[in-house]
C-alpha positions as CSV (number, residue, x, y, z in Angstrom):
1,M,2.9,-12.1,0.1
2,Q,0.7,-10.4,-3.3
3,F,-0.6,-7.4,-3.2
4,H,-3.5,-5.7,-5.3
5,S,-4.5,-2.7,-6.1
6,G,-8.0,-2.0,-3.2
7,D,-6.1,-4.3,-0.8
8,K,-5.8,-2.5,2.9
9,V,-2.2,-2.2,4.7
10,V,-0.9,-0.8,7.4
11,Y,2.5,1.7,6.9
12,N,3.4,3.8,10.1
13,N,1.1,2.3,12.3
14,E,-1.9,3.7,9.5
15,E,-3.9,1.9,7.4
16,Y,-3.7,2.3,3.9
17,V,-5.0,1.0,0.9
18,V,-3.2,0.0,-2.6
19,Q,-3.6,2.1,-4.9
20,W,-1.2,1.0,-7.8
21,V,1.5,-2.1,-8.0
22,Y,4.7,-2.0,-9.8
23,D,7.1,-5.1,-10.7
24,T,10.0,-3.9,-9.1
25,G,8.4,-4.4,-5.7
26,Y,7.0,-0.5,-5.3
27,L,3.2,0.0,-4.2
28,E,1.3,3.5,-4.4
29,I,-0.3,3.3,-1.2
30,S,-2.9,6.5,0.3
31,K,-5.3,6.3,3.1
32,D,-8.3,7.2,0.6
33,R,-9.2,7.5,-3.3
34,I,-8.7,11.3,-3.1
35,S,-5.7,11.7,-0.9
36,N,-1.9,12.5,-2.2
37,C,-0.3,8.7,-2.7
38,V,3.0,7.6,-1.0
39,L,5.4,5.6,-3.0
40,V,6.7,2.3,-0.8
41,H,8.8,-0.6,-1.2
42,I,7.0,-3.9,-0.1
43,T,9.3,-4.2,2.3
44,E,8.1,-1.2,4.4
45,I,4.7,-2.9,4.5
46,V,4.4,-3.9,8.2
47,L,1.0,-6.3,7.1
48,K,-2.2,-6.8,5.1
49,K,-5.5,-6.9,6.4
50,E,-7.9,-9.2,5.6
């Protein structure tokens, strides 16, 4: 599964937006553009919202 900035994902049963994608397999996600980002590995993402 590939991720891009702006994709919606589910992490910890909550919806987040991908802000930044690293080639190491990590993503910076946040609930919206002004919230603090959370750094997670792609294996921690439950699913990608369409």
